[in-house]
N, C-alpha and C positions, 0 to 999 in steps of 0.2 A: 742209166740216169734220163730214160725216160719221162719222170717225171719234170724235168726243167722245160721240157717241149711245152708237156702242159700248161706250165706253170706263165711263159711266154706268154701263152696262145690265153688263159684267162684272164692276163694282164690288156693285151693288148683285142683282146675283146670287153670287159669290166670297162677297164679305159677312153673305149674311143668308141662307144656311147655315148657313157658319163659326156664325154670330150664334144660328140655330135648336137648332145641333144643341150646342152649350157648355149651352144656357137648357136640352132634354131630359140634358146628362149631371148639370147641377144638381138640376135635379131626382131624377135614379133615383136619384141619390146613384154614377154610374158618374166624376166624373173630382172633383176638388176644382181650387185655386187654381193655375195652373200659372206661372205669372209669369215674363219675365228678371229681377227681382231678386228672391229668394227670402231671408226672415232664421233669422240663426242666432241661438236663445237657448242659452245659458251655467245652469249651475244652477240657479239663484234665479227662471228663467224672463223674465228681466232680455233685448230683443232687444240680437243687440253686432251694433255698425255702423248706427245707423240712429237718424237725428234725427229725434224727435217732436215739433216744432213746426208746429200746422199746416199750411202745404198746402209745404212739405217732404216730410211721410210722405208725401202723395198717388203712386202710383206711374206716372207720365203714360203713362210707355212699357211697357205691356201686353199682349196675344194680346187681350185684351179693349177695350181704348175699343181700337187698330189697327183693328181686328176694327168694331166701333164707327163707327171717323171712318168707313172703305172703303162698311159699307151707309149709312150716312145718308147719304157723300160722292154715293153711284148716287141713292138715293132722291132728293134734295131736283133735284141735276141731269136725272132725266126729269122733275120737277117742274115747273122751268123752260120745257124747251122745254116741255112739253106746254099749258101754261100763253101760250105766247106769246109768250113771254120771249129778249130780243136770245141769240148766245152768249155773252156777255160778263158780264152776267149773271145769265144760269144760271150761270157756271163759280163767280162768287161766289160765288154763295149756296151753293154747293154744298158751295165750298173752307170755308166761314165754319158751314154746317148739322158738317161734318164734323168743322172748329176744333173743337163748340160738344161736339161727342160726346166727343170726346175727354176735354175740362173732364168731366161729367153723369158721363160712365161711373165714369172715374178718382179721381171728387169721393165720391160715391154707394160705391165698391169701401171705400179708405176707409174709409169714413163705418162699411159695416158691419164694419170689422174692429177696429176700437174695439169693439166690441160682442164681440166674443169673448172670451171667459176661457179660460188658461193655463191654470188649475188648480191650478196648481203651492205649494205650501206655501217661506215663504221663513219661517222657521226669527227671522230674527235680529228680523221679528213679537211672538215668543214672548216675548220677556228683557222680567222685572217680573213677566210674571204668572205665577197656582199651578198648579200639577199636582198628580198624586201617583206617585210607586214603586208602579213594572208590576214587578219586578223586582229585587230590592234592587241597593242601590247602594254596590261597596266603599269603605271611607276611603282620608283622604290619594292620589284619583287612581290608587288603583293599579290599577283596573280598568274598566268596565262592567254598568250596568243597567237599564234603561229606564224612562223617563215617558210617564204621558199627562197632554195640554195639551188644552185650546182656545182653538184659535187659527184664524183666519181662518173662522173659524166652519165650523169640524169639527172632532173629532177625533182625534187624532193618539196617535203613539205614535213617543217618540225616543230616542233611545245616549241617554247619557247618563251626566255624574263628578263625584264630588266633591272639594272641597279638605276639607270639616269629617268627623264621625264615618263613617263606616256609617249609611247611612238604609233601613230598612228598608219591608219588598210593605205598599204602603199611607200608609203616609206622605206627610204638602205637604209641600211644597216649593215654593222662588219659583228664577226663573227669571231665576238673573247675567248673564247672557253664556254665549257662545256657545266652543266650546273646535275645533272644525276644519266642514267644510261640514256635516257633518247629526251633532251632537254639541253636546248642550247642557253646560252647565256649571247644577249645583245648587247649592244649599244649603238646610237644612233653614229648615222656615217658624214664623216665631217665635210662644210661646203654642202 
């Protein structure tokens, strides 16, 4: 069963080479996470079609996990042979090491992905907040103006409309709702 040693060597060599190249590309900024399962976001910054609950969010079969499994399968198999273990026990150890590598790398990648910030401002979070008119807002929804508001820790300028009287530049307003995906409904601030 000399062929099993060759399989271990090939897996360790191919997997290790790709793993080193991936790491270098990541460190040098030449490569992103180009796995088989890409998320697609909607305008509110939410992932569409993904379940974000516990282990179901983990990408079990990605290029990183497969390469890691190959590498650790090969290295563990070679180590078992060098240690004088039987072929069957060496193969079992190699398979278990490859499986553990899949789990650990997938879990680490999912954990790192949770640390990312999309940076999208979700305007529905502004409802109830106070802002200031930046560009005059015409009365009774006859046109658009702009307001500046603080939402999600940043100051943003957003189109706005009102059902009430004209709101001059600098007037304080309360955000009462959304008119569209990117337009706020405001009312004059009482007092």
